[in-house]
DRENMIMAR-335948 format. One record per residue (C-alpha): residue number from 1; residue in three letters; chain; x, y, z. Coordinates in steps of 0.001 Angstrom, whole numbers. Layout:
// residues N
- bami	zavo	mipa	X	Y	Z
- NUM	ALA	A	X	Y	Z
...
This chain:
// residues 419
- bami	zavo	mipa	X	Y	Z
- 1	MET	A	116913	176683	-11470
- 2	VAL	A	113220	177130	-10616
- 3	LEU	A	112048	174918	-13493
- 4	GLY	A	114577	172230	-12585
- 5	THR	A	113425	172321	-8959
- 6	LEU	A	109778	171918	-10018
- 7	VAL	A	110548	168996	-12367
- 8	GLY	A	112579	167257	-9667
- 9	TYR	A	109855	167796	-7059
- 10	LEU	A	106931	166724	-9294
- 11	PHE	A	108640	163755	-10978
- 12	PRO	A	111013	162225	-8388
- 13	GLY	A	112409	158719	-8073
- 14	GLN	A	114695	156588	-10210
- 15	ASP	A	112046	156173	-12914
- 16	GLY	A	110876	159794	-12877
- 17	ILE	A	111383	162290	-15669
- 18	ALA	A	113938	164185	-13556
- 19	GLN	A	116445	161320	-13616
- 20	GLN	A	116178	161051	-17410
- 21	LEU	A	117671	164565	-17685
- 22	LYS	A	121058	163479	-16333
- 23	PRO	A	122756	163281	-19783
- 24	LEU	A	121954	166969	-20378
- 25	SER	A	123829	167835	-17184
- 26	LYS	A	126795	165591	-18082
- 27	ILE	A	127142	167284	-21489
- 28	PHE	A	127505	170622	-19741
- 29	LEU	A	130133	169309	-17314
- 30	SER	A	132131	167752	-20157
- 31	MET	A	132206	171059	-22026
- 32	ILE	A	133405	172826	-18879
- 33	LYS	A	136198	170266	-18428
- 34	SER	A	137373	170792	-22006
- 35	LEU	A	138046	174480	-21248
- 36	ILE	A	140359	173962	-18298
- 37	ALA	A	143784	173239	-19828
- 38	PRO	A	143869	175832	-22663
- 39	LEU	A	142358	178583	-20523
- 40	ILE	A	144786	178115	-17614
- 41	PHE	A	147794	177805	-19926
- 42	ALA	A	147021	180925	-21960
- 43	THR	A	146081	183180	-19037
- 44	LEU	A	148988	182131	-16813
- 45	VAL	A	151635	182607	-19500
- 46	ILE	A	150209	186013	-20467
- 47	GLY	A	149969	186980	-16793
- 48	ILE	A	153663	186263	-16257
- 49	ALA	A	155408	186853	-19596
- 50	GLY	A	152975	189461	-20870
- 51	HIS	A	154037	191883	-18130
- 52	GLY	A	157753	191268	-18578
- 53	ASP	A	158532	194671	-20056
- 54	ASP	A	156294	196484	-17587
- 55	MET	A	158054	194809	-14667
- 56	ARG	A	161446	195898	-15952
- 57	ARG	A	160240	199440	-16593
- 58	VAL	A	158540	199981	-13290
- 59	GLY	A	160538	197386	-11313
- 60	ARG	A	159925	198660	-7824
- 61	LEU	A	156200	199256	-8342
- 62	ALA	A	155789	195813	-9884
- 63	LEU	A	157512	194087	-6961
- 64	LYS	A	155479	195970	-4355
- 65	SER	A	152245	195298	-6227
- 66	LEU	A	152865	191570	-6537
- 67	ILE	A	153810	191242	-2862
- 68	TYR	A	150645	193105	-1848
- 69	PHE	A	148490	191005	-4200
- 70	GLU	A	149889	187756	-2838
- 71	VAL	A	149387	188741	809
- 72	VAL	A	145816	189932	276
- 73	THR	A	144680	186946	-1827
- 74	THR	A	146241	184547	696
- 75	LEU	A	144250	186244	3478
- 76	ALA	A	141120	185891	1303
- 77	LEU	A	141774	182155	996
- 78	ILE	A	142242	181818	4748
- 79	ILE	A	139010	183676	5541
- 80	GLY	A	137090	181568	3012
- 81	LEU	A	138577	178371	4438
- 82	VAL	A	137701	179304	8029
- 83	ALA	A	134152	180332	7068
- 84	VAL	A	133300	177171	5157
- 85	ASN	A	134710	174946	7919
- 86	LEU	A	132761	176794	10610
- 87	VAL	A	129401	176879	8813
- 88	GLN	A	129702	173507	7021
- 89	PRO	A	127192	174451	4279
- 90	GLY	A	127739	171185	2392
- 91	SER	A	127022	168885	5342
- 92	GLY	A	123801	166889	5135
- 93	VAL	A	123637	166549	1349
- 94	ASP	A	122612	163074	178
- 95	GLN	A	126038	161735	-731
- 96	SER	A	124717	158835	-2797
- 97	LEU	A	123844	161442	-5409
- 98	PHE	A	127549	161752	-6249
- 99	THR	A	129223	158514	-5251
- 100	SER	A	128738	155348	-3240
- 101	ALA	A	130224	155083	231
- 102	LYS	A	132991	152791	-1005
- 103	GLU	A	133914	155127	-3869
- 104	GLY	A	133895	158043	-1439
- 105	GLN	A	136516	156324	688
- 106	GLU	A	138615	155701	-2427
- 107	LEU	A	138349	159353	-3419
- 108	ALA	A	139433	160469	34
- 109	ALA	A	142401	158099	-97
- 110	LYS	A	143617	159703	-3336
- 111	THR	A	144009	163125	-1745
- 112	PRO	A	147159	163801	307
- 113	GLY	A	147053	162857	3973
- 114	LYS	A	148629	164436	6993
- 115	THR	A	152001	162890	6326
- 116	GLY	A	151930	163032	2545
- 117	VAL	A	151381	166655	1650
- 118	ILE	A	154883	167420	377
- 119	GLU	A	155197	164006	-1270
- 120	HIS	A	151878	164464	-3047
- 121	ILE	A	152821	167891	-4366
- 122	LEU	A	156245	166767	-5602
- 123	GLU	A	154931	163572	-7189
- 124	HIS	A	152148	165312	-9043
- 125	LEU	A	153844	168611	-9829
- 126	VAL	A	155974	167775	-12878
- 127	PRO	A	154216	166306	-15924
- 128	SER	A	155903	163646	-18015
- 129	SER	A	153776	164917	-20884
- 130	ILE	A	151888	168200	-20986
- 131	PHE	A	149373	166606	-23354
- 132	ASP	A	148725	163793	-20890
- 133	ALA	A	148332	166338	-18065
- 134	ALA	A	145918	168376	-20191
- 135	SER	A	143834	165345	-21157
- 136	LYS	A	143511	164349	-17499
- 137	ASN	A	143004	167946	-16291
- 138	GLU	A	145925	167684	-13858
- 139	VAL	A	145835	171346	-12896
- 140	LEU	A	148993	171451	-10766
- 141	GLN	A	151001	169955	-13620
- 142	ILE	A	149507	172382	-16143
- 143	VAL	A	150327	175295	-13826
- 144	PHE	A	153924	174118	-13271
- 145	TRP	A	154539	173661	-16997
- 146	SER	A	152890	176988	-17843
- 147	ILE	A	155045	178880	-15316
- 148	LEU	A	158258	177348	-16703
- 149	PHE	A	157086	178120	-20232
- 150	ALA	A	156362	181744	-19270
- 151	VAL	A	159747	182178	-17575
- 152	ALA	A	161494	180728	-20646
- 153	LEU	A	159437	183035	-22858
- 154	THR	A	160687	186124	-21013
- 155	GLN	A	164274	185097	-21821
- 156	VAL	A	163975	184802	-25587
- 157	PRO	A	164529	187712	-28037
- 158	MET	A	161690	190199	-28320
- 159	ARG	A	160761	189227	-31887
- 160	HIS	A	160079	185626	-30842
- 161	ARG	A	158376	186507	-27597
- 162	ASP	A	155980	189006	-29156
- 163	ILE	A	154774	186440	-31685
- 164	LEU	A	153941	183891	-29002
- 165	ILE	A	152380	186473	-26701
- 166	ARG	A	150079	187586	-29498
- 167	VAL	A	149175	183969	-30281
- 168	LEU	A	148418	183244	-26609
- 169	GLU	A	146418	186440	-26265
- 170	SER	A	144382	185307	-29257
- 171	LEU	A	144005	181841	-27703
- 172	ALA	A	142839	183377	-24430
- 173	GLU	A	140298	185569	-26231
- 174	VAL	A	139005	182554	-28160
- 175	MET	A	138713	180526	-24950
- 176	PHE	A	136779	183347	-23270
- 177	LYS	A	134376	183359	-26223
- 178	PHE	A	134297	179562	-26031
- 179	THR	A	133366	179898	-22364
- 180	SER	A	130574	182315	-23288
- 181	ILE	A	129220	179834	-25838
- 182	VAL	A	129278	177020	-23289
- 183	MET	A	127541	179278	-20779
- 184	ASN	A	124698	179758	-23269
- 185	TYR	A	123949	176086	-22642
- 186	ALA	A	124175	176636	-18887
- 187	PRO	A	120399	177095	-18285
- 188	ILE	A	119744	173629	-19743
- 189	GLY	A	122664	172020	-17898
- 190	ILE	A	121789	173743	-14607
- 191	GLY	A	118086	172971	-14884
- 192	ALA	A	118802	169309	-15606
- 193	ALA	A	121336	169039	-12764
- 194	ILE	A	118981	170539	-10185
- 195	ALA	A	116058	168429	-11454
- 196	VAL	A	118173	165291	-11002
- 197	THR	A	119320	166408	-7544
- 198	VAL	A	115898	167431	-6216
- 199	GLY	A	114314	164340	-7743
- 200	HIS	A	116857	162203	-5916
- 201	SER	A	117331	164069	-2640
- 202	GLY	A	114243	166257	-2238
- 203	LEU	A	114067	169988	-1551
- 204	GLU	A	116588	169752	1300
- 205	ILE	A	119433	170462	-1163
- 206	LEU	A	118132	174034	-1556
- 207	TRP	A	118822	174620	2136
- 208	ASN	A	122462	173700	1592
- 209	LEU	A	122748	176031	-1398
- 210	GLY	A	121204	178851	653
- 211	LYS	A	123780	178249	3396
- 212	LEU	A	126530	178357	758
- 213	ILE	A	125368	181800	-442
- 214	LEU	A	125144	183161	3116
- 215	THR	A	128568	181713	3965
- 216	LEU	A	130136	183468	979
- 217	TYR	A	128464	186815	1661
- 218	GLY	A	129421	186665	5333
- 219	ALA	A	133035	185781	4507
- 220	LEU	A	133256	188625	1975
- 221	VAL	A	131979	191119	4565
- 222	VAL	A	134578	189859	7043
- 223	PHE	A	137269	190220	4372
- 224	LEU	A	136248	193823	3668
- 225	LEU	A	136249	194736	7370
- 226	VAL	A	139260	192725	8555
- 227	VAL	A	141623	193015	5558
- 228	LEU	A	140741	195849	3162
- 229	LEU	A	139576	198420	5737
- 230	PRO	A	142732	198174	7918
- 231	ALA	A	144879	198271	4750
- 232	ALA	A	143130	201476	3665
- 233	LEU	A	143576	203045	7109
- 234	LEU	A	147267	202104	7271
- 235	ALA	A	147843	203646	3826
- 236	ARG	A	145904	206782	4851
- 237	VAL	A	143497	206415	1933
- 238	PRO	A	140808	209130	2159
- 239	LEU	A	137889	206770	2752
- 240	LYS	A	135146	209339	2215
- 241	LYS	A	136439	210277	-1243
- 242	PHE	A	137242	206661	-2070
- 243	LEU	A	133742	205421	-1228
- 244	LYS	A	132170	208291	-3134
- 245	VAL	A	133974	207587	-6412
- 246	ILE	A	133891	203792	-6122
- 247	LYS	A	130105	203651	-5738
- 248	GLU	A	129206	203780	-9430
- 249	PRO	A	131875	201315	-10685
- 250	ALA	A	130885	198929	-7881
- 251	LEU	A	127228	199093	-8926
- 252	ILE	A	128228	198374	-12527
- 253	ALA	A	130280	195363	-11384
- 254	PHE	A	127436	194135	-9140
- 255	SER	A	124760	194389	-11834
- 256	THR	A	126796	193037	-14772
- 257	THR	A	128796	190433	-12762
- 258	SER	A	131836	191526	-14795
- 259	SER	A	134704	193533	-13360
- 260	GLU	A	135828	194394	-16884
- 261	ALA	A	132566	196250	-17544
- 262	ALA	A	133404	198573	-14649
- 263	LEU	A	137123	198904	-15449
- 264	PRO	A	137012	202137	-17526
- 265	LYS	A	134926	203978	-14914
- 266	ALA	A	137088	202624	-12078
- 267	MET	A	140323	203820	-13707
- 268	VAL	A	138879	207313	-14171
- 269	ALA	A	137668	207294	-10548
- 270	MET	A	141083	206397	-9144
- 271	GLU	A	142808	209134	-11145
- 272	SER	A	140229	211639	-9893
- 273	ILE	A	141084	211066	-6211
- 274	GLY	A	144827	211511	-6653
- 275	VAL	A	146344	208272	-7984
- 276	PRO	A	148900	208989	-10763
- 277	LYS	A	147954	207707	-14178
- 278	ARG	A	151079	205514	-14449
- 279	VAL	A	150156	203722	-11207
- 280	VAL	A	146558	203201	-12317
- 281	ALA	A	147685	201995	-15753
- 282	PHE	A	149941	199327	-14252
- 283	VAL	A	148296	198236	-10995
- 284	MET	A	144700	197963	-12203
- 285	PRO	A	145273	195626	-15198
- 286	THR	A	147849	193599	-13268
- 287	GLY	A	145397	193296	-10399
- 288	TYR	A	142871	191761	-12766
- 289	SER	A	145299	188871	-13192
- 290	PHE	A	146776	188614	-9703
- 291	ASN	A	144401	190276	-7227
- 292	LEU	A	140906	188821	-7625
- 293	ASP	A	140144	188801	-3892
- 294	GLY	A	136438	187990	-4134
- 295	THR	A	136971	185200	-6665
- 296	THR	A	139789	183680	-4602
- 297	LEU	A	137655	183648	-1460
- 298	TYR	A	134734	182170	-3416
- 299	LEU	A	136942	179366	-4768
- 300	ALA	A	138030	178451	-1238
- 301	VAL	A	134408	178287	-41
- 302	ALA	A	133069	176466	-3114
- 303	SER	A	135838	173842	-3256
- 304	VAL	A	135479	172772	380
- 305	PHE	A	131657	172910	31
- 306	SER	A	132023	170432	-2852
- 307	ALA	A	134017	168038	-669
- 308	GLN	A	131471	168368	2151
- 309	ALA	A	128540	167758	-215
- 310	ALA	A	130224	164691	-1715
- 311	GLY	A	130980	163280	1726
- 312	VAL	A	134725	163209	1087
- 313	PRO	A	136510	164044	4369
- 314	MET	A	139435	166413	3984
- 315	THR	A	141956	167157	6705
- 316	ILE	A	143328	170652	7207
- 317	SER	A	146556	169648	5445
- 318	GLN	A	144568	168371	2455
- 319	GLN	A	142615	171606	2349
- 320	LEU	A	145846	173608	2466
- 321	VAL	A	147141	171739	-586
- 322	MET	A	143853	172547	-2325
- 323	MET	A	144264	176215	-1357
- 324	LEU	A	147792	176194	-2779
- 325	THR	A	146371	174842	-6038
- 326	LEU	A	143696	177538	-6076
- 327	MET	A	146235	180250	-5237
- 328	LEU	A	148231	179284	-8336
- 329	THR	A	145388	178555	-10757
- 330	SER	A	143386	181650	-9882
- 331	LYS	A	146205	183867	-11146
- 332	GLY	A	145393	185124	-14589
- 333	VAL	A	141698	184259	-14464
- 334	ALA	A	139962	186861	-16573
- 335	ALA	A	137237	188949	-14971
- 336	VAL	A	134607	187245	-17120
- 337	PRO	A	131309	186008	-15671
- 338	ARG	A	131583	182356	-14614
- 339	ALA	A	135247	181981	-15642
- 340	SER	A	136055	181012	-12033
- 341	LEU	A	133870	177912	-12430
- 342	VAL	A	136413	176576	-14916
- 343	ILE	A	139124	176932	-12267
- 344	LEU	A	136862	175309	-9668
- 345	SER	A	136167	172389	-12016
- 346	GLY	A	139877	171874	-12623
- 347	THR	A	140637	171888	-8903
- 348	LEU	A	137865	169394	-8136
- 349	ALA	A	139140	167122	-10905
- 350	THR	A	142663	167301	-9468
- 351	PHE	A	141407	166237	-6040
- 352	HIS	A	139082	163551	-7430
- 353	LEU	A	135907	165292	-6300
- 354	PRO	A	132680	164889	-8336
- 355	LEU	A	132048	167657	-10860
- 356	GLU	A	128272	167267	-10431
- 357	VAL	A	128603	169678	-7500
- 358	VAL	A	129708	172403	-9945
- 359	ALA	A	126394	172125	-11777
- 360	LEU	A	124561	172578	-8471
- 361	ILE	A	126650	175604	-7528
- 362	MET	A	126021	177127	-10957
- 363	GLY	A	122310	177203	-10176
- 364	VAL	A	122939	179924	-7590
- 365	ASP	A	126223	181242	-8966
- 366	GLU	A	124692	184453	-10313
- 367	LEU	A	123858	185567	-6760
- 368	MET	A	127384	184775	-5567
- 369	ASP	A	129047	186241	-8654
- 370	MET	A	127515	189671	-7979
- 371	ALA	A	129164	189866	-4573
- 372	ARG	A	132571	188436	-5457
- 373	THR	A	132872	190605	-8590
- 374	THR	A	132142	193731	-6563
- 375	VAL	A	134820	192774	-4031
- 376	ASN	A	137268	192125	-6905
- 377	LEU	A	136711	195661	-8149
- 378	ILE	A	136949	197317	-4736
- 379	GLY	A	140112	195370	-3938
- 380	ASN	A	141849	196433	-7152
- 381	CYS	A	140821	200072	-6768
- 382	LEU	A	142132	200109	-3205
- 383	ALA	A	145362	198473	-4386
- 384	THR	A	146029	201402	-6759
- 385	CYS	A	145592	203870	-3879
- 386	ILE	A	147870	201876	-1572
- 387	MET	A	150582	201527	-4239
- 388	ALA	A	150410	205277	-4967
- 389	ARG	A	150828	206014	-1250
- 390	TRP	A	153653	203468	-990
- 391	GLU	A	155403	205197	-3899
- 392	GLY	A	154858	208606	-2260
- 393	GLU	A	152832	209825	-5230
- 394	PHE	A	149278	209981	-3861
- 395	ASP	A	147795	213478	-4283
- 396	ASP	A	145820	214231	-1120
- 397	GLN	A	144669	217565	-2559
- 398	ALA	A	142874	216003	-5536
- 399	ASP	A	139165	216807	-5714
- 400	PRO	A	137092	214272	-7680
- 401	ASP	A	134340	216850	-8215
- 402	LYS	A	136735	219091	-10159
- 403	VAL	A	138200	216472	-12502
- 404	PRO	A	136221	216185	-15734
- 405	GLU	A	135714	212613	-16911
- 406	ALA	A	136510	213668	-20455
- 407	ALA	A	140107	214190	-19342
- 408	SER	A	140672	210448	-19518
- 409	PRO	A	140482	208396	-22716
- 410	ALA	A	138944	205576	-20681
- 411	SER	A	135764	207626	-20346
- 412	ASP	A	135045	206958	-24012
- 413	LEU	A	134218	203394	-23032
- 414	LEU	A	131710	204302	-20331
- 415	PRO	A	128520	203956	-22408
- 416	GLU	A	129510	200392	-23320
- 417	ALA	A	130368	199627	-19710
- 418	HIS	A	126934	200809	-18576
- 419	ALA	A	125279	198780	-21308
């Protein structure tokens, strides 16, 4: 990011070196786009069909958990939407960097208007060909088809279902590794994108990115205070014990920008303060598919920021359709660093917004990822406590200082998590 800023500042203009780096940025964006369809399909189907047996076994707990997850992530979307509309971090960006004024009007016309929200959703929901939808990155169509596929998969005999689940789990793992490989190119793509932007628009773009970071952090703090804190108080979660045991997993999540790195320690911590093992074993992994509060809020902020930066006006109804898309596509996103950028790219493509904004956001994404990953972890840990209380199984007498970590198999993974 720093090198790209310097190149853009020292060699500006249409004929400067900075503008010659644009192909390097486009290569990165194309690789990101190629991830969207297989990643969403695999993670959504696993998220729905992969928990089929668990949902039947623990029925009531599963239903309560999913209702709680949906309510909390919807509130996260709302807070993110309000914050980004109040602060307007994307306003003032040189819009000619992304599209001409005429093209901007055409892009705005393609998104649903005040009277066309339902029509737009229905018209674009069902794909005539899943391959055509995948090639065009029509995220809503991919989501719709994936959900139907997952529901159908839960209704076939176990021997057939298990084969496909294993195949899709393998596909998801491959796509996560694919994402990691693409992210190895990220420094070049990010540097080139910021060099092009600064060379074209000057250093003013950094002010907008700074406002984006502050908007996200402020919205996450509001979410913690307005949503998670009251939920903890209503469920009579012992806050002092909770904060004490959550400190170390949260620091792991913050420093590694990966919730999965902190998962073993977090599961041990929740058991130590009185959450039954069966609740932890179900709610925590399920939450990693359906309850990524920080990521959901980030997607709301980043998507509207992209529209603001590109100069594409979006009404509240248009933004609500975008939030509906994000609410669906964010389910099943693995807690892998930068995986949410794939979802963001797919959403921007669906709403005809320029993907160049993603490259700009990636320049500062590490700073935002630390915060949203930490909130993801805290939200899932709190969810296990609330579900245990809701089930009447929370042990208020549990003392975390008297529970040896070795008592849980998950503790065997702690050295790797710290690393």
